[in-house]
C-alpha positions as CSV (number, residue, x, y, z in Angstrom):
1,M,112.1,247.9,-18.1
2,N,115.8,249.2,-17.8
3,R,118.2,247.9,-15.1
4,R,118.4,251.6,-13.2
5,Q,114.0,251.3,-13.5
6,K,114.0,247.9,-12.0
7,A,116.2,248.7,-8.7
8,R,114.1,251.8,-8.1
9,F,111.0,249.4,-8.6
10,H,112.4,246.9,-6.2
11,A,113.3,250.0,-3.2
12,A,109.9,251.3,-3.7
13,M,108.4,247.8,-3.3
14,A,110.9,247.1,-0.4
15,G,110.4,251.1,1.1
16,T,106.4,250.1,0.8
17,V,106.4,246.4,2.6
18,V,108.6,248.2,5.4
19,L,106.1,250.7,5.4
20,L,103.1,248.8,6.3
21,A,104.8,247.1,8.4
22,A,105.7,250.4,10.7
23,I,102.0,251.0,10.3
24,L,100.5,247.3,11.4
25,A,103.3,247.8,14.7
26,L,101.8,251.1,15.5
27,L,98.0,249.4,15.2
28,T,99.1,246.4,17.1
29,L,101.0,247.8,19.5
30,P,99.6,250.5,21.2
31,Q,102.5,251.2,24.2
32,W,104.9,252.8,21.0
33,R,101.6,254.7,20.0
34,Q,101.1,256.4,23.2
35,R,103.8,257.1,23.8
36,L,104.1,259.2,20.1
37,D,100.7,260.3,20.9
38,N,101.9,262.1,24.8
39,L,104.7,263.2,22.9
40,A,102.9,265.5,20.1
41,F,100.0,266.2,22.7
42,D,102.9,267.4,25.3
43,T,105.0,269.3,22.9
44,L,101.1,271.3,21.8
45,Q,100.5,272.0,24.8
46,T,104.1,273.1,25.6
47,L,104.3,275.2,22.8
48,W,101.1,276.6,22.8
49,P,99.3,276.8,26.5
50,R,96.0,277.7,27.3
51,P,95.5,281.0,28.0
52,Y,94.1,282.2,31.2
53,L,90.5,283.8,30.9
54,P,89.5,285.0,34.5
55,V,87.4,282.5,36.1
56,P,86.0,282.3,39.3
57,V,87.7,279.3,40.6
58,R,90.5,279.9,43.3
59,I,92.8,278.1,45.5
60,V,93.0,279.0,49.0
61,D,96.8,277.9,49.8
62,I,98.4,276.3,52.7
63,D,101.5,277.9,51.6
64,E,105.2,277.1,53.5
65,E,103.9,280.8,55.5
66,S,101.0,279.8,56.4
67,L,102.6,276.9,57.6
68,A,105.4,279.4,59.3
69,R,102.6,281.7,60.5
70,L,100.1,279.4,62.0
71,G,102.0,276.1,62.5
72,Q,102.4,273.0,61.1
73,W,100.6,270.5,59.4
74,P,97.7,269.2,60.3
75,W,95.9,272.4,61.7
76,P,93.6,272.1,64.2
77,R,89.7,271.4,63.2
78,H,89.1,274.3,65.3
79,L,91.5,276.5,62.4
80,M,89.7,274.4,59.5
81,A,86.5,275.5,60.7
82,E,87.4,279.2,60.8
83,L,89.3,278.8,57.4
84,V,85.7,277.6,55.9
85,A,84.1,280.1,57.9
86,R,85.4,282.9,56.3
87,L,85.2,281.8,53.2
88,R,81.9,281.0,53.6
89,D,81.2,284.8,54.5
90,M,84.0,286.1,51.7
91,G,80.9,284.7,49.7
92,A,82.9,281.9,48.2
93,A,80.2,279.2,45.7
94,S,81.9,276.4,47.0
95,V,84.7,274.9,49.2
96,A,86.2,271.9,47.9
97,L,89.1,270.5,50.6
98,D,91.3,269.2,48.8
99,V,92.8,267.3,52.1
100,I,91.5,264.7,53.8
101,L,90.3,264.3,56.9
102,A,90.3,260.6,58.0
103,E,91.7,260.8,61.8
104,P,90.5,262.7,64.9
105,D,92.2,265.7,65.9
106,R,94.5,264.9,67.6
107,T,94.6,268.7,69.5
108,A,91.4,268.2,71.1
109,P,91.3,268.3,74.7
110,T,89.7,265.0,75.8
111,R,92.6,263.3,73.8
112,V,95.3,265.6,74.8
113,S,94.8,265.6,78.2
114,A,94.3,261.6,78.6
115,D,98.1,261.2,79.6
116,W,97.8,263.2,81.9
117,N,97.4,262.7,85.7
118,L,94.7,264.6,86.1
119,S,91.4,264.6,88.9
120,A,87.9,263.5,88.0
121,A,86.9,267.3,88.5
122,T,89.4,268.6,85.6
123,R,88.8,266.0,83.5
124,Q,85.4,266.2,83.2
125,A,85.7,270.3,82.9
126,L,87.4,269.1,79.9
127,A,84.8,266.7,78.8
128,A,82.3,269.5,78.5
129,L,84.7,271.4,76.6
130,P,83.8,271.3,72.7
131,D,85.6,268.7,70.6
132,P,87.2,269.9,67.2
133,D,86.0,268.0,65.0
134,Q,82.2,268.4,65.7
135,V,83.3,272.0,65.6
136,L,84.4,271.6,62.4
137,A,81.7,269.7,60.9
138,D,78.9,272.0,62.4
139,T,80.7,274.7,60.7
140,I,81.1,272.6,57.5
141,A,77.1,272.3,57.8
142,G,76.6,275.4,56.7
143,G,76.5,274.7,53.4
144,W,79.1,274.5,50.1
145,V,81.6,272.8,51.3
146,V,82.7,269.6,49.6
147,T,84.9,267.2,51.5
148,A,87.1,264.6,49.7
149,F,88.1,260.7,49.7
150,A,91.5,258.8,48.3
151,A,91.7,255.7,46.9
152,S,92.7,252.5,49.0
153,H,93.7,249.1,48.8
154,Q,92.1,248.1,52.0
155,P,88.6,248.6,52.9
156,S,88.0,251.6,55.3
157,P,85.9,251.1,58.2
158,Q,84.1,254.5,57.6
159,A,81.8,254.2,55.0
160,L,81.3,256.4,52.2
161,E,79.0,258.7,51.9
162,A,77.5,259.8,48.4
163,K,76.2,263.3,48.0
164,A,75.8,263.2,43.9
165,R,72.8,261.2,42.4
166,F,72.9,260.0,38.8
167,V,71.0,260.1,36.2
168,Q,72.6,257.7,33.1
169,S,71.5,257.6,29.8
170,G,72.5,254.4,28.2
171,P,74.2,251.2,29.5
172,S,75.9,251.4,33.1
173,P,79.5,253.3,32.8
174,L,80.9,251.2,35.7
175,L,82.9,249.3,34.6
176,A,84.6,252.0,31.9
177,L,85.7,254.0,34.9
178,P,88.8,253.7,36.5
179,D,88.7,251.3,39.9
180,L,89.9,252.9,42.9
181,G,89.1,249.8,44.8
182,H,88.6,251.3,48.6
183,A,88.0,254.5,49.8
184,V,90.3,256.5,52.9
185,P,86.8,259.0,53.6
186,S,87.2,261.8,56.0
187,L,85.7,261.6,59.4
188,P,81.7,260.3,59.3
189,A,80.3,263.5,61.0
190,L,82.7,265.2,58.3
191,Q,80.8,263.4,55.4
192,Q,77.3,263.9,57.0
193,A,78.0,267.3,57.6
194,A,79.3,268.6,53.7
195,A,76.9,269.1,50.9
196,G,79.3,267.1,48.5
197,N,82.0,264.4,49.2
198,G,84.8,263.9,45.8
199,A,87.7,261.9,44.9
200,V,91.5,263.2,44.8
201,A,92.6,260.4,42.5
202,F,94.6,261.4,39.4
203,T,95.4,259.1,36.7
204,A,99.2,259.5,35.9
205,D,100.6,257.6,32.7
206,G,104.0,255.5,32.7
207,D,106.0,259.1,32.7
208,G,104.9,260.4,35.9
209,I,102.8,263.2,34.2
210,I,98.8,263.8,34.8
211,R,97.2,264.9,31.3
212,R,93.9,263.4,32.2
213,V,91.7,264.1,36.0
214,P,89.2,261.4,35.7
215,L,85.6,263.1,36.5
216,L,84.0,260.1,37.6
217,V,85.4,256.6,39.7
218,R,84.7,253.5,40.6
219,V,84.9,252.5,44.6
220,D,83.5,249.5,46.3
221,D,81.8,249.2,43.0
222,Q,80.1,252.5,43.2
223,M,80.3,255.7,41.1
224,Q,82.0,258.5,42.5
225,P,82.5,262.2,41.5
226,S,85.8,263.5,41.0
227,L,86.5,266.8,43.5
228,S,86.4,268.7,40.5
229,L,83.0,268.0,39.7
230,E,81.7,267.7,42.4
231,A,82.6,271.6,43.9
232,L,81.4,272.4,40.1
233,R,78.0,270.2,40.9
234,V,77.5,272.4,44.6
235,A,78.7,275.4,43.7
236,L,76.3,275.4,40.9
237,G,73.3,273.8,43.4
238,K,72.6,271.0,41.7
239,K,72.0,267.3,43.3
240,N,72.1,265.4,39.5
241,V,74.6,264.4,37.6
242,L,73.4,263.5,34.4
243,I,76.3,260.9,32.3
244,K,75.7,259.8,28.5
245,T,76.8,257.1,27.6
246,A,77.4,254.7,24.1
247,E,76.2,251.1,23.5
248,T,79.5,249.8,25.4
249,G,78.9,251.4,28.0
250,A,81.4,254.3,27.3
251,V,81.0,257.4,28.7
252,T,80.2,259.9,26.2
253,E,79.3,263.3,28.1
254,I,79.0,264.2,31.8
255,A,76.4,266.8,32.2
256,I,75.4,269.9,35.6
257,G,72.3,271.7,34.8
258,T,73.4,273.4,31.3
259,L,77.1,273.0,31.9
260,R,78.2,269.8,29.4
261,V,81.3,268.6,29.8
262,P,83.2,266.0,26.9
263,V,84.8,263.6,28.4
264,D,86.7,260.2,27.2
265,A,85.8,256.6,27.0
266,Q,86.8,256.3,31.2
267,G,84.9,259.8,32.2
268,A,88.2,261.4,32.7
269,A,88.8,265.2,31.1
270,R,91.5,265.6,29.2
271,L,93.2,269.3,30.8
272,Y,94.4,271.9,28.5
273,Y,96.5,273.6,31.2
274,T,97.9,277.6,31.8
275,A,101.1,278.5,32.5
276,P,101.8,278.4,36.0
277,R,99.5,281.6,37.1
278,P,100.5,282.9,40.9
279,D,97.4,285.2,40.9
280,R,95.1,281.8,40.8
281,F,96.7,281.4,44.3
282,V,95.1,282.9,47.9
283,P,98.0,282.0,50.9
284,A,95.1,281.0,53.7
285,W,96.5,283.2,56.2
286,K,95.7,285.9,54.0
287,I,92.0,284.6,54.6
288,L,92.7,283.7,58.3
289,D,93.8,287.1,59.6
290,G,91.4,289.0,57.2
291,S,93.4,291.0,54.9
292,A,92.6,289.1,51.8
293,A,90.3,290.4,49.3
294,K,87.1,289.5,49.1
295,D,86.1,290.1,45.7
296,G,88.5,287.4,44.4
297,I,86.7,284.9,46.2
298,A,82.8,286.0,46.4
299,G,81.4,283.7,43.9
300,H,84.4,281.1,43.8
301,V,84.8,277.8,43.5
302,V,87.6,277.4,46.1
303,F,90.0,274.8,46.4
304,V,91.4,274.3,50.1
305,G,95.2,272.7,49.3
306,A,98.8,273.0,49.7
307,S,101.9,274.0,47.9
308,A,103.8,273.8,51.4
309,K,107.0,271.5,50.4
310,G,106.8,269.6,53.4
311,L,103.5,268.0,52.1
312,L,104.6,266.3,49.3
313,D,101.7,266.9,47.7
314,V,102.7,268.1,43.8
315,R,102.5,266.8,40.1
316,L,104.4,266.3,37.0
317,T,102.3,269.0,34.0
318,P,102.9,268.2,30.1
319,G,104.7,271.7,30.1
320,G,107.7,269.8,32.9
321,D,105.7,272.3,35.4
322,I,106.4,270.5,38.7
323,V,102.6,272.3,40.5
324,P,100.5,271.1,43.8
325,G,98.3,268.5,43.0
326,V,95.3,271.0,44.1
327,V,95.7,272.7,40.6
328,M,95.1,270.0,38.7
329,H,91.4,270.2,40.3
330,A,91.2,273.9,39.9
331,E,92.6,273.2,36.3
332,A,89.9,270.5,35.4
333,A,87.4,273.2,37.2
334,E,88.1,275.9,35.0
335,S,88.2,274.1,32.0
336,M,84.9,272.6,32.1
337,Q,83.4,276.3,32.6
338,L,85.3,277.9,29.8
339,G,84.4,274.5,27.3
340,S,88.3,274.3,26.8
341,L,88.9,270.9,27.3
342,L,90.7,268.9,25.6
343,Q,89.1,266.2,22.8
344,R,90.9,263.4,21.4
345,P,88.0,262.6,18.6
346,D,87.1,258.8,17.5
347,W,87.7,259.7,14.2
348,A,91.6,260.6,15.2
349,E,93.3,257.5,14.8
350,G,91.7,256.2,11.6
351,I,93.0,259.3,9.7
352,E,96.5,259.4,10.8
353,T,96.2,255.9,10.1
354,L,95.6,256.8,6.1
355,L,97.5,260.0,6.7
356,A,100.5,257.3,7.4
357,L,99.6,255.4,4.5
358,A,99.7,258.4,2.5
359,A,102.2,260.2,3.2
360,G,104.8,256.7,3.2
361,L,103.7,256.3,-0.4
362,V,104.7,259.6,-1.2
363,L,107.9,259.3,0.7
364,V,108.6,256.2,-1.0
365,A,108.4,257.0,-4.1
366,A,110.2,259.9,-3.8
367,A,112.9,258.5,-2.4
368,A,113.0,255.2,-5.5
369,G,113.1,257.9,-8.2
370,M,114.3,261.5,-7.5
371,P,117.8,262.9,-6.9
372,P,118.7,262.9,-3.4
373,L,118.0,266.9,-2.6
374,A,114.8,266.6,-4.4
375,A,113.7,264.1,-2.3
376,G,114.6,265.5,0.9
377,S,112.7,268.8,0.0
378,V,109.7,266.2,-0.3
379,V,110.1,265.1,2.7
380,L,110.4,268.1,4.1
381,A,107.2,269.5,2.8
382,T,105.6,266.8,4.1
383,L,106.8,267.0,7.7
384,V,106.1,270.6,8.3
385,V,102.2,269.8,6.2
386,L,101.4,267.1,8.4
387,A,102.8,269.5,11.5
388,T,100.5,272.3,10.3
389,C,97.6,270.6,10.4
390,S,97.8,269.4,14.1
391,V,98.3,272.4,15.1
392,L,95.7,274.1,13.5
393,L,93.1,271.8,14.7
394,F,94.6,272.0,18.1
395,L,94.1,275.3,18.1
396,E,91.3,275.9,16.3
397,G,89.1,273.4,17.7
398,R,90.9,272.2,20.8
399,L,91.1,268.6,18.9
400,L,94.4,266.2,19.8
401,T,95.8,264.6,16.3
402,D,98.8,263.5,16.4
403,P,101.1,263.5,13.1
404,L,104.1,261.6,14.9
405,P,102.6,257.8,13.6
406,A,102.4,259.5,9.9
407,M,105.9,261.1,10.1
408,A,107.5,258.4,11.8
409,S,106.0,255.4,9.4
410,A,106.8,258.0,6.2
411,L,110.2,258.4,7.4
412,I,110.7,254.6,8.3
413,G,109.9,253.4,4.4
414,F,111.3,256.7,3.3
415,S,114.8,255.6,5.0
416,V,114.8,252.5,4.2
417,T,114.0,253.0,0.4
418,A,116.4,255.8,0.3
419,L,119.0,253.1,1.8
420,I,118.4,250.3,-0.5
421,R,118.8,252.9,-3.0
422,H,122.3,254.1,-2.3
423,R,123.3,250.9,-1.9
424,Q,121.9,250.0,-5.2
425,D,124.1,253.4,-6.1
426,Q,127.3,251.9,-4.7
427,S,126.7,248.7,-6.0
428,E,126.6,250.4,-9.7
429,R,130.0,252.2,-8.8
430,A,131.9,249.6,-7.6
431,F,130.8,247.7,-10.7
432,I,132.2,250.4,-12.7
433,K,135.3,250.7,-10.4
434,G,135.7,247.4,-9.9
435,A,135.8,247.7,-13.8
436,F,137.8,250.1,-14.4
437,A,140.5,248.7,-12.0
438,R,141.6,246.4,-14.2
439,Y,142.7,249.0,-15.8
440,I,143.9,251.9,-13.8
441,S,144.3,252.6,-10.0
442,P,141.1,252.3,-8.0
443,N,141.7,255.5,-6.3
444,L,141.8,257.0,-9.8
445,V,138.4,255.5,-10.1
446,S,137.4,256.6,-7.0
447,H,138.3,260.3,-8.3
448,L,136.8,260.3,-11.3
449,I,133.8,258.8,-10.1
450,D,133.9,261.5,-7.6
451,N,134.8,264.3,-9.3
452,P,134.2,263.6,-13.3
453,D,134.9,267.3,-14.5
454,S,138.1,266.3,-13.8
455,L,138.2,264.2,-17.1
456,A,138.5,266.9,-19.3
457,V,142.0,267.5,-20.9
458,G,144.2,268.8,-19.2
459,G,146.9,269.3,-16.5
460,Q,148.0,271.4,-13.3
461,R,151.5,271.6,-11.0
462,R,151.8,270.0,-8.0
463,E,154.7,268.0,-6.0
464,C,154.4,264.2,-6.1
465,S,156.6,260.8,-5.2
466,F,157.3,258.8,-8.0
467,V,158.8,254.5,-7.2
468,M,160.0,252.9,-10.3
469,T,160.7,249.6,-10.6
470,D,162.6,246.9,-12.9
471,L,163.2,243.5,-12.5
472,A,167.1,242.7,-13.4
473,G,168.1,240.4,-16.1
474,F,163.7,240.4,-17.5
475,T,165.8,240.5,-21.1
476,S,167.7,237.6,-21.0
477,L,164.6,235.6,-18.7
478,V,162.2,236.2,-21.8
479,E,164.8,234.6,-24.3
480,K,165.1,231.6,-22.0
481,S,161.9,230.6,-21.1
482,D,158.6,229.4,-22.2
483,P,155.9,231.8,-23.1
484,A,153.1,230.0,-20.9
485,T,155.8,229.9,-18.1
486,L,156.8,233.4,-18.6
487,I,153.6,234.8,-18.3
488,E,152.3,233.4,-15.1
489,V,155.7,233.9,-13.5
490,L,155.2,238.1,-14.8
491,N,151.8,238.0,-14.1
492,G,151.9,236.8,-10.3
493,Y,154.8,239.3,-9.9
494,I,153.1,241.9,-11.6
495,D,149.9,241.7,-9.6
496,G,151.8,241.0,-6.0
497,M,154.0,244.7,-7.1
498,V,150.7,246.5,-7.9
499,R,148.6,245.4,-5.0
500,V,151.3,247.0,-2.9
501,A,151.1,249.8,-4.8
502,F,147.4,249.8,-4.4
503,R,147.8,249.1,-0.3
504,H,149.7,252.3,0.1
505,Q,147.1,254.6,-1.8
506,G,149.3,254.8,-4.7
507,T,148.2,255.3,-8.6
508,L,149.5,253.0,-10.8
509,D,151.3,255.1,-14.2
510,R,151.8,253.0,-16.2
511,I,153.3,248.8,-16.7
512,V,156.1,248.6,-18.9
513,G,157.1,244.8,-19.5
514,D,158.3,243.7,-16.2
515,A,158.7,248.1,-14.8
516,V,156.2,249.3,-12.3
517,A,155.7,252.9,-12.0
518,V,153.8,254.3,-8.8
519,M,153.0,258.1,-8.1
520,F,151.6,259.5,-4.6
521,S,149.8,262.7,-4.8
522,A,147.9,262.2,-7.7
523,P,144.8,262.6,-8.6
524,V,144.1,262.8,-4.7
525,E,146.3,265.0,-2.4
526,Q,148.4,263.0,-0.3
527,P,150.0,265.5,2.1
528,D,152.4,262.5,3.6
529,H,153.3,261.4,-0.4
530,A,157.0,261.3,-0.1
531,A,156.4,258.9,3.4
532,R,154.0,256.4,1.4
533,A,156.2,256.1,-1.5
534,V,158.9,254.9,0.8
535,A,157.2,253.0,2.5
536,C,155.3,251.1,-0.8
537,A,159.4,250.9,-2.1
538,L,160.2,249.1,0.9
539,D,156.9,246.9,1.0
540,M,157.3,246.0,-2.5
541,D,161.3,245.3,-2.0
542,R,160.0,242.6,0.5
543,F,157.6,241.1,-1.7
544,S,159.5,240.6,-4.7
545,Q,162.6,239.5,-2.5
546,D,160.2,236.4,-1.6
547,Y,159.0,236.0,-5.0
548,I,161.8,235.9,-6.1
549,A,162.7,232.8,-3.5
550,K,159.7,231.1,-4.7
551,M,160.3,231.2,-8.3
552,R,163.6,230.7,-7.8
553,E,162.7,227.4,-6.2
554,K,160.6,226.4,-8.7
555,G,163.5,227.6,-11.3
556,H,162.7,230.2,-12.9
557,A,166.0,232.3,-12.4
558,L,164.5,235.7,-11.8
559,G,166.2,238.7,-10.4
560,L,166.8,241.0,-8.3
561,T,164.0,244.3,-8.0
562,R,165.8,247.8,-8.6
563,I,163.7,250.8,-6.9
564,G,164.0,254.6,-7.6
565,V,162.1,256.8,-5.4
566,N,161.8,260.3,-6.4
567,T,159.8,263.7,-4.9
568,G,159.6,266.7,-7.6
569,T,157.1,268.9,-8.9
570,V,155.3,268.0,-11.8
571,T,152.3,268.4,-14.6
572,I,149.4,266.5,-13.5
573,G,146.3,265.5,-15.6
574,N,144.6,264.0,-18.4
575,I,147.0,264.2,-22.0
576,G,145.1,262.8,-25.5
577,G,142.7,264.3,-27.6
578,G,138.7,263.9,-28.4
579,S,139.5,260.1,-29.3
580,I,141.6,258.8,-25.9
581,S,143.4,260.4,-22.9
582,D,145.8,259.2,-20.2
583,Y,146.4,260.6,-17.1
584,R,150.1,261.1,-16.2
585,A,152.9,262.7,-14.9
586,L,154.9,264.8,-16.9
587,G,158.2,266.2,-15.4
588,D,162.3,265.7,-14.7
589,A,161.0,264.4,-11.3
590,V,159.5,261.6,-13.1
591,N,162.5,260.6,-15.4
592,A,165.0,261.5,-12.1
593,A,162.9,258.5,-10.3
594,A,163.4,255.8,-13.0
595,R,167.1,256.9,-13.6
596,L,167.8,256.1,-9.6
597,E,166.7,253.2,-10.5
598,T,169.1,252.7,-13.1
599,V,172.2,252.9,-10.8
600,N,171.3,250.5,-8.4
601,R,173.0,248.8,-10.2
602,H,176.5,250.4,-10.1
603,L,175.7,251.0,-6.6
604,G,174.9,246.9,-5.7
605,T,171.5,248.3,-3.9
606,R,168.2,247.7,-4.4
607,I,166.1,251.3,-3.4
608,C,167.6,254.1,-4.3
609,V,165.5,257.3,-2.8
610,A,166.2,261.0,-3.4
611,A,166.9,263.5,-0.6
612,S,164.0,264.9,-1.9
613,T,161.9,262.2,-0.9
614,V,164.0,261.9,2.4
615,A,162.8,265.8,3.4
616,G,159.4,264.7,3.7
617,C,159.6,261.7,5.8
618,P,160.5,262.7,9.1
619,D,160.6,259.0,10.3
620,F,163.0,258.2,7.5
621,H,165.7,256.0,8.4
622,G,168.7,255.1,6.1
623,R,172.1,255.4,5.3
624,P,173.1,257.9,2.7
625,V,174.2,256.9,-0.9
626,G,176.5,259.7,-2.2
627,E,175.8,262.5,-4.2
628,L,174.6,261.3,-7.6
629,V,175.4,262.7,-10.9
630,L,172.9,261.4,-13.2
631,K,173.8,260.7,-17.3
632,G,172.8,263.8,-18.8
633,K,173.0,265.8,-15.8
634,T,175.2,268.1,-14.1
635,E,173.5,269.1,-11.0
636,A,174.1,266.1,-8.0
637,I,171.2,264.1,-6.2
638,L,172.1,263.4,-2.9
639,T,170.5,260.1,-2.2
640,Y,169.8,257.5,0.4
641,E,169.2,253.8,1.1
642,P,166.5,252.7,3.0
643,L,167.3,250.6,5.9
644,P,165.3,248.7,8.6
645,P,164.6,250.5,11.7
646,D,167.1,248.2,13.8
647,D,169.7,248.5,11.2
648,E,171.7,251.5,12.4
649,R,175.1,250.8,10.0
650,P,177.3,252.5,12.2
651,A,180.6,251.6,10.8
652,Y,179.5,252.3,7.2
653,L,178.3,255.5,8.5
654,A,181.9,256.4,10.3
655,A,183.3,255.4,7.0
656,Y,181.0,257.6,5.1
657,E,181.9,260.8,7.1
658,K,185.6,260.2,6.9
659,M,184.7,259.8,3.0
660,A,183.1,263.6,3.2
661,A,185.6,265.1,4.9
662,G,188.4,263.7,1.7
663,N,190.3,261.2,5.1
664,P,192.0,259.2,3.5
665,A,191.3,256.2,6.2
666,A,187.9,256.0,4.7
667,I,189.3,253.2,2.5
668,E,190.3,251.3,5.0
669,D,187.2,251.2,6.7
670,F,184.9,250.9,3.4
671,A,187.7,247.5,2.5
672,A,186.6,246.1,5.9
673,L,183.1,246.4,5.1
674,A,183.3,245.5,1.3
675,P,182.9,242.1,1.6
676,T,179.1,241.6,2.9
677,D,178.3,245.1,2.2
678,P,177.7,246.1,-2.2
679,L,177.7,249.8,-1.3
680,A,180.3,249.9,0.9
681,A,182.5,247.9,-1.7
682,F,181.7,250.3,-4.6
683,H,182.9,253.4,-2.8
684,L,186.1,251.2,-1.9
685,K,186.9,250.7,-5.4
686,R,185.9,254.2,-6.8
687,L,188.4,255.4,-3.5
688,Q,191.3,253.6,-5.1
689,A,190.5,254.6,-8.4
690,G,191.4,258.2,-6.9
691,E,188.0,259.2,-6.5
692,S,187.4,261.6,-3.4
693,G,184.2,262.8,-1.8
694,T,181.0,262.1,-1.9
695,R,180.2,263.2,-5.7
696,V,179.4,260.3,-8.3
697,V,178.9,261.1,-11.6
698,L,178.0,258.3,-13.7
699,S,178.7,257.7,-17.5
700,E,176.0,255.3,-17.2
701,K,172.6,255.0,-16.7
């Protein structure tokens, strides 16, 4: 096994360990798993809601218009009695009241007149009037009405009257059912008159979404049905509710006559919601004024509930819809009749775990051994297969299987493996880069790694900037110094100069003895190459002065560093043949930079920058040197000496302007500056020799 194969193996092993840890976390941290399950199942319901099929279930809605027409809630009991009577007359199979009638009617004559100053005869007459609660109870006693009760933390003084009779097949499911504690029931007279009595409790998850409706609940250690289950039982004319349980007491099925209802272990039904259906509702006021169609009520399970905002009976569905709570009861009754309740199979979690392992191993192997693009294709294909299987099971069998745990675990394993492989590749690249960077510039190494085609022999034209340096007096130093000491001193100098160049992203062109040549904007284009070159030259000058001062303290007589900077269009590229190649820049701009370096010894400057470079430096700060005609050239190059930002040299600039204008007074000005300014001394010598203007013809290199 070679080095690369070992690296891939180690990456795959690390990815596999992380994959197993992710799967274990999903198995041992149920809150994480529940969030993934909810996300997957909600997405399925949002994308593919249950198609609405006509089912004999209706909602008589106490809506805003009903309140506007008939008065604020709660309505008088005689009005509720009239509503129930009309629904029965229209042929409703059952009427489930999704309202808690736990308090006596506040509009009863005896209660309304309690605080009035009435005569005994009047009070006796009022007492003889029918009691509204009794009127409603008498109406309910006509049959097929289901009252409701709610959960409470405190015991109620009113007893909860059970109507359904439970027949159990298996151990008691009582401990498995959601415990409501105590109940807030309707008035005893209403309960006694009703054909059924059901709970209006919902099981909202931590995010407030109603995904399940309990069909069985525990109240005061007694089993009770939900409002939707009780409404169906009364509509079917059955007394018994059959409950099947497993050996552990977990509920497996609820049956009413021939109707079979699959539930989870806690006796809850997983709702498969339809999109919002306005035609499911009939406004209460239309029932009372007789304008509602009879065929929309006859033979239907009717839930009487409220959508009016002021009554605050709203719930959140998996699809993000905010609906009245009565809709959950209607959806449950519809789904039970259609057999369209969602089911979470017992084997689902085990299969999902195996899929997570299988998919994770596939992706880990892909990340470890395949190129990034191919590995990405494998990831996409794996995710598509997992999602497709889950969707098909949902649409065809109403089965809830969650692909997200497998997806998440596999992606975590893949990501870790891919990250390790990336780090390994980066380490290999860094090793190669570090090895070659000892010989060539880091930015050139990076360019060659990222652009291997550029290794081909050839070139291109490009504007670049060049920095050429030379150490004055180096030849004589070689003759006088011990070779070992000389090499140590020279290595420190060259290392420092090259580090400065690299810090400014310069490319090392060559080192010849003590001379260093640096180019900018090659091989990687740098729009600010001129500014980089000037900044590099200034940093090189600062370093060399500090280094030379330290060496002189140790007895090594190093001379000053001279630097030339120029910008121009050159040919760059690999030059050579099949056996060797060298990345170089060819052109007159390179030679001019070298000449500018040498003229510093005549000018008395340390840095000489061509105007072509200054033109590319918006923030250049310096002073003009003159129009230099280098030896062997006919055209002059305007040159400058860069200065620190706080060095203005106004006296020199004034003298230079006089010299440029041919003003003889320039001699006097330069003479005043010459003792402390070598460049002023250079111009003074020229002017005293009879030269004039800023054009300087150099006869020596």
